[in-house]
C-alpha positions in Angstrom: -4.6 0.9 -1.9 -6.6 2.9 0.7 -8.8 5.0 -1.7 -10.1 8.5 -1.4 -11.8 9.0 2.0 -15.6 9.4 1.8 -15.6 12.0 4.6 -13.1 14.1 2.6 -15.2 13.8 -0.5 -18.4 14.9 1.2 -16.5 17.8 2.7 -14.6 19.2 -0.2 -15.2 17.0 -3.2 -12.3 15.5 -5.3 -9.9 17.1 -7.8 -11.8 15.5 -10.6 -15.0 17.1 -9.5 -13.3 20.5 -9.4 -12.0 19.9 -12.9 -15.4 18.8 -14.0 -17.0 22.1 -12.8 -14.5 24.1 -14.9 -15.3 21.9 -18.0 -19.0 22.3 -17.4 -18.6 26.1 -17.2 -16.6 26.2 -20.5 -19.2 23.9 -22.2 -22.1 26.1 -21.0 -20.4 29.4 -21.8 -18.6 28.6 -25.1 -20.4 25.6 -26.8 -23.4 27.5 -28.1 -25.6 26.0 -30.9 -25.6 29.4 -32.4 -21.9 29.2 -33.2 -20.6 27.6 -36.3 -18.8 24.3 -36.2 -15.5 26.0 -36.8 -16.1 28.4 -33.9 -17.1 25.6 -31.6 -13.9 23.7 -32.5 -11.8 26.8 -31.8 -13.5 27.2 -28.4 -12.9 23.6 -27.7 -9.2 24.1 -28.3 -9.3 27.1 -26.0 -11.0 24.9 -23.3 -8.2 22.4 -23.6 -5.5 25.0 -23.3 -7.3 26.6 -20.3 -7.5 23.2 -18.5 -3.8 22.5 -19.2 -2.7 25.9 -18.0 -4.8 25.8 -14.8 -3.8 22.2 -13.9 -0.1 22.8 -14.6 0.0 26.1 -12.7 -1.9 24.6 -9.8 0.5 21.6 -9.6 3.6 23.9 -9.7 2.2 26.2 -7.1 1.2 23.3 -4.7 4.6 21.7 -5.1 6.5 25.0 -4.5 4.3 25.8 -1.4 5.0 22.4 0.1 8.7 22.7 -0.6 8.7 26.1 1.1 6.7 25.1 4.2 8.2 21.6 5.0 11.6 19.8 5.0 12.4 17.9 1.8 11.2 14.4 2.7 8.0 15.7 4.4 7.2 17.9 1.4 7.8 14.9 -0.9 5.5 12.6 1.1 2.7 15.3 1.3 3.0 15.9 -2.5 2.8 12.1 -3.1 -0.2 11.8 -0.9 -2.0 14.6 -2.8 -0.9 13.1 -6.1 -2.2 9.6 -5.1 -5.8 11.0 -5.1 -5.5 11.2 -8.9 -5.1 7.4 -9.2 -8.3 5.3 -9.4 -6.6 2.0 -8.4 -8.9 1.3 -5.4 -12.1 2.8 -6.7 -11.8 0.8 -10.0 -11.4 -2.4 -8.0 -14.4 -1.5 -5.9 -16.7 -0.8 -8.8 -15.8 -3.8 -10.8 -16.0 -6.1 -7.8 -19.5 -4.7 -7.2 -20.6 -6.2 -10.5 -19.4 -9.7 -9.5 -21.1 -9.4 -6.1 -24.3 -8.1 -7.8 -24.4 -11.1 -10.1 -23.7 -13.5 -7.2 -26.3 -12.1 -4.8 -29.1 -10.6 -7.0 -28.6 -12.3 -10.4 -28.7 -10.5 -13.7 -30.7 -7.5 -12.3 -28.0 -6.9 -9.7 -25.2 -7.2 -12.3 -27.0 -4.8 -14.6 -27.4 -2.2 -11.9 -23.8 -2.4 -10.9 -22.3 -2.4 -14.4 -24.4 0.6 -15.4 -22.2 2.7 -13.1 -19.0 2.0 -15.1 -20.0 1.6 -18.8 -21.5 3.8 -21.4 -23.4 1.1 -23.3 -27.1 0.3 -22.7 -27.4 -2.4 -19.9 -31.1 -3.1 -19.7 -30.9 -6.0 -22.2 -27.5 -7.5 -21.2 -27.4 -11.1 -20.1 -24.9 -12.5 -17.6 -22.1 -13.0 -20.1 -22.5 -9.6 -21.6 -22.5 -8.0 -18.2 -19.2 -9.8 -17.3 -17.6 -8.8 -20.6 -18.6 -5.2 -20.0 -17.1 -5.2 -16.5 -13.8 -6.8 -17.6 -13.5 -4.4 -20.6 -14.0 -1.5 -18.3 -11.4 -2.9 -15.9 -8.8 -3.2 -18.6 -9.5 0.2 -20.2 -9.6 2.0 -16.9 -6.5 0.3 -15.7 -4.7 2.2 -18.4 -6.6 5.5 -18.2 -7.2 5.6 -14.4 -4.1 4.0 -13.0 -1.1 3.6 -15.4 -1.5 6.9 -17.3 -1.7 9.3 -14.3 1.2 7.6 -12.6 3.2 7.7 -15.9 2.7 11.4 -16.2 3.4 11.8 -12.5 6.8 10.2 -13.0 7.5 12.4 -16.0 6.3 15.8 -14.7 5.4 15.3 -11.0 2.2 16.5 -9.5 1.7 19.1 -12.4 1.9 16.3 -14.9 -0.7 14.1 -13.1 -3.1 17.0 -12.7 -2.7 18.0 -16.4 -3.4 14.4 -17.5 -6.4 14.1 -15.3 -7.8 17.3 -16.7 -7.4 16.0 -20.3 -8.9 12.6 -19.4 -11.9 14.2 -17.6 -12.5 16.5 -20.5 -12.5 13.5 -22.9 -15.0 11.7 -20.7 -17.3 14.8 -20.5 -17.1 16.4 -23.9 -15.1 14.1 -26.1 -18.2 12.4 -27.7 -19.3 12.2 -31.3 -22.7 13.8 -30.6 -24.2 16.7 -32.3 -23.4 19.0 -29.3 -19.8 17.8 -28.7 -18.5 16.6 -32.1 -16.7 19.9 -32.8 -16.3 21.3 -29.3 -14.8 18.1 -27.8 -12.6 17.3 -30.8 -9.4 18.8 -29.3 -9.9 17.1 -26.0 -10.6 13.7 -27.5 -7.6 13.8 -29.9 -5.2 15.0 -27.2 -6.5 12.4 -24.8 -5.6 9.7 -27.4 -2.1 11.2 -27.6 -1.3 11.4 -23.9 -2.8 7.9 -23.3 -0.6 6.2 -25.9 2.4 5.4 -23.7 0.3 4.2 -20.8 -1.9 1.9 -23.0 1.2 0.0 -24.1 2.6 -0.1 -20.6 -0.6 -1.4 -19.1 -0.6 -4.2 -21.7 3.0 -5.0 -20.6 2.1 -5.0 -16.9 -0.9 -7.4 -17.5 1.3 -9.7 -19.6 4.0 -9.8 -16.8 1.3 -10.3 -14.2 0.0 -13.3 -16.0 3.2 -15.2 -15.4 3.1 -15.8 -11.6 -0.7 -16.4 -11.7 -0.3 -19.4 -14.1 -2.3 -17.6 -16.8 -1.1 -17.2 -20.4 1.4 -14.4 -21.2 1.9 -16.0 -24.6 -1.9 -15.7 -25.2 -1.8 -12.1 -24.1 1.1 -11.3 -26.5 -0.6 -13.1 -29.4 -3.9 -11.3 -28.8 -2.2 -7.9 -28.6 -0.4 -8.6 -31.8 -3.6 -9.7 -33.6 -6.4 -7.6 -32.1 -5.2 -4.4 -30.4 -4.9 -2.5 -33.6 -8.4 -3.3 -34.7 -10.1 -1.8 -31.7 -12.3 1.3 -32.1 -9.9 3.1 -29.8 -6.2 3.6 -30.6 -5.4 2.9 -27.0 -8.1 0.8 -25.3 -7.4 -2.2 -27.5 -4.0 -2.8 -25.9 -4.9 -3.6 -22.3 -8.2 -5.2 -23.4 -6.4 -7.6 -25.7 -3.8 -8.3 -23.0 -6.5 -9.1 -20.5 -8.5 -11.3 -22.9 -5.4 -13.2 -24.1 -4.1 -13.8 -20.6 -7.5 -15.0 -19.3 -8.3 -17.0 -22.4 -11.6 -15.3 -23.1 -13.3 -13.1 -25.7 -14.2 -9.5 -25.1 -15.8 -6.6 -27.0 -18.2 -7.8 -29.7 -21.6 -6.3 -30.6 -23.2 -3.9 -28.2 -25.7 -0.9 -28.1 -24.7 2.8 -27.5 -27.5 5.4 -27.3 -30.0 3.0 -28.9 -27.7 2.4 -31.9 -26.3 -1.2 -32.4 -22.6 -1.3 -32.8 -21.0 -4.3 -34.4 -17.6 -4.4 -32.7 -15.0 -6.9 -33.6 -14.3 -9.6 -31.0 -11.0 -9.4 -29.0 -9.5 -12.7 -28.0 -10.1 -16.3 -29.0 -11.5 -18.0 -26.0 -15.1 -18.3 -24.6 -17.4 -15.3 -24.5 -19.8 -17.0 -22.1 -18.4 -15.4 -18.9 -19.6 -15.5 -15.3 -18.9 -13.7 -12.1 -15.9 -16.0 -11.5 -14.3 -14.6 -14.7 -14.7 -11.0 -13.2 -12.9 -12.2 -10.1 -10.1 -13.8 -12.2 -9.7 -10.5 -14.1 -9.5 -8.6 -10.8 -6.8 -10.9 -9.5 -4.9 -10.2 -12.8 -5.5 -6.5 -12.4 -4.3 -6.4 -8.8 -1.2 -8.3 -9.7 -0.5 -5.9 -12.6 -0.8 -3.0 -10.1 1.8 -4.7 -8.0 4.1 -5.3 -11.0 3.9 -1.6 -11.8 4.9 -0.6 -8.3 7.7 -3.1 -8.3 9.1 -1.8 -11.5 9.0 1.8 -10.2 10.8 0.7 -7.0 13.5 -0.9 -9.2 13.9 2.2 -11.3 14.3 4.4 -8.2 16.8 2.0 -6.6 18.7 1.9 -9.9 18.8 5.7 -10.1 20.0 5.9 -6.5 22.8 3.5 -7.2 23.7 5.3 -10.4 24.0 8.6 -8.7 26.3 7.4 -5.9 
């Protein structure tokens, strides 16, 4: 809820920036155009294994050090505070809200400038509706990747699990592209990212569906859209929260867009209107914030249930 302090970021950076430096080093050192495609794929596998080893060992070492230096509850709180830096809950809200504010204060030019920070598609030709769709799609996808997934792996494997997930997800963002340079080298990271995001993508859709109920939105529409459209998305995971978001809000997302100068004819997700405005971004943010609350509430109930069961 608070977010990563800017002063700390300026002083020491962020765990993701540290992971990014290691990925950049591997890319520069091992992903040479002189190597064959097979060699580059093998070095990509080695990069993934290195990232997993470093992140898991770092998480185990930090957890053990805190347990050694502090009493149990203090060590747990400090570990939780460190782990919380791996959740993008506040920063995602901030970046998507900036798109709505940009549209409201500066029009299409302000919206384009803000949305360019959170999407990979070309933004210079986007109209207001396309800007809004891009922002809401990014909100839905990153709710799964940036909030639900790291928390899921934190619950399963503690701080080491959250660090390992963030390493994989960052590698996918940096080298998991189907470009000439990264098609082979980033293959392992992209495929493994799909695997580790699978449970969170389904959970994120569930949280959005449940969050639609108290807001007077359409959980039935969310469920119907998930059933019909989630499996047709270009991503095996992103379609789930995107479909849930579109169905709950009664809008259409995805559709045609341009990546790296190449038109991509994406299938529409949802069955409502595609002519969106900044108000729709704010509606999506309300749904997102409520879904974050639903997730926390479920975790609290799980913990209370475990406490009762062990007594």
